[in-house]
C-alpha positions as CSV (number, residue, x, y, z in Angstrom):
1,M,18.1,-17.6,7.3
2,L,17.2,-21.2,8.1
3,V,19.1,-23.4,10.5
4,Y,19.8,-27.0,9.5
5,S,21.4,-29.9,11.2
6,F,23.3,-31.8,8.5
7,I,24.7,-35.3,8.2
8,F,27.3,-35.8,5.6
9,T,28.3,-39.0,3.9
10,V,31.6,-39.9,2.3
11,M,32.6,-42.8,0.2
12,F,35.2,-45.2,1.7
13,S,37.7,-44.4,-1.1
14,D,37.8,-40.8,0.1
15,I,38.1,-41.3,3.9
16,S,41.7,-42.0,4.4
17,I,42.6,-38.3,4.6
18,F,40.1,-37.9,7.4
19,V,40.6,-41.0,9.4
20,L,44.4,-41.0,9.6
21,G,44.8,-38.0,11.8
22,Q,44.4,-34.9,9.8
23,G,41.9,-33.4,7.4
24,A,42.9,-32.5,3.8
25,D,43.6,-28.9,5.0
26,G,45.9,-30.1,7.7
27,G,43.3,-29.4,10.4
28,P,41.9,-32.0,12.9
29,R,40.3,-35.1,11.5
30,L,36.5,-35.4,11.4
31,P,34.7,-37.6,13.8
32,L,33.3,-40.2,11.4
33,I,30.8,-43.0,12.2
34,V,30.9,-46.2,10.1
35,N,27.7,-48.1,9.4
36,G,27.9,-50.9,6.9
37,N,29.4,-49.5,3.6
38,N,28.7,-45.9,4.6
39,V,30.7,-43.4,6.6
40,Y,28.8,-40.5,8.3
41,Y,29.8,-37.2,9.8
42,F,27.1,-35.8,12.1
43,G,27.9,-32.1,12.0
44,L,27.1,-29.4,14.4
45,I,24.1,-27.2,13.6
46,Y,25.0,-25.2,10.6
47,Q,23.3,-21.9,9.9
48,G,22.9,-21.1,6.3
49,T,21.2,-22.1,3.1
50,V,21.1,-25.5,1.6
51,A,23.4,-24.3,-1.2
52,Q,25.9,-23.2,1.4
53,A,25.7,-26.5,3.3
54,E,26.2,-28.4,0.1
55,S,29.2,-26.3,-0.8
56,Y,30.7,-27.0,2.6
57,C,30.1,-30.7,2.2
58,R,31.8,-30.7,-1.2
59,S,34.8,-28.8,0.2
60,L,35.3,-31.9,2.4
61,N,34.7,-34.3,-0.5
62,M,31.4,-35.3,1.0
63,D,27.7,-35.1,0.1
64,L,24.6,-34.2,2.0
65,L,22.8,-37.2,3.3
66,S,20.3,-39.0,1.1
67,I,18.6,-41.8,3.0
68,E,18.2,-44.8,0.7
69,T,16.9,-47.7,2.9
70,P,14.7,-48.2,6.0
71,E,17.8,-49.6,7.8
72,E,19.8,-46.5,7.1
73,D,16.8,-44.4,8.3
74,A,16.7,-46.4,11.5
75,F,20.5,-46.0,12.0
76,I,20.3,-42.2,11.5
77,E,17.4,-41.9,13.9
78,Q,19.0,-43.9,16.6
79,T,22.3,-42.1,16.2
80,L,20.6,-38.7,16.5
81,L,18.7,-39.9,19.6
82,N,21.9,-41.1,21.2
83,M,23.6,-37.8,20.5
84,R,20.9,-36.0,22.6
85,K,21.8,-38.0,25.7
């Protein structure tokens, strides 16, 4: 089994349930990071397949990360480096 570190993205129209105090299931809210028009969740290391990770993301109304611009790539890289400190 492979180990992945995943970053999830969510559209602004879907984040109110996460930002306002509780998740959709009544659990704690997710620690989201806003960058421009995107919102990111930097998850803990998740052990499983890509299909399992994708299913988990979708259960939170999120998608796996797809980097679309050099600026987004730089933001992701810098955020991950800062998390290691």
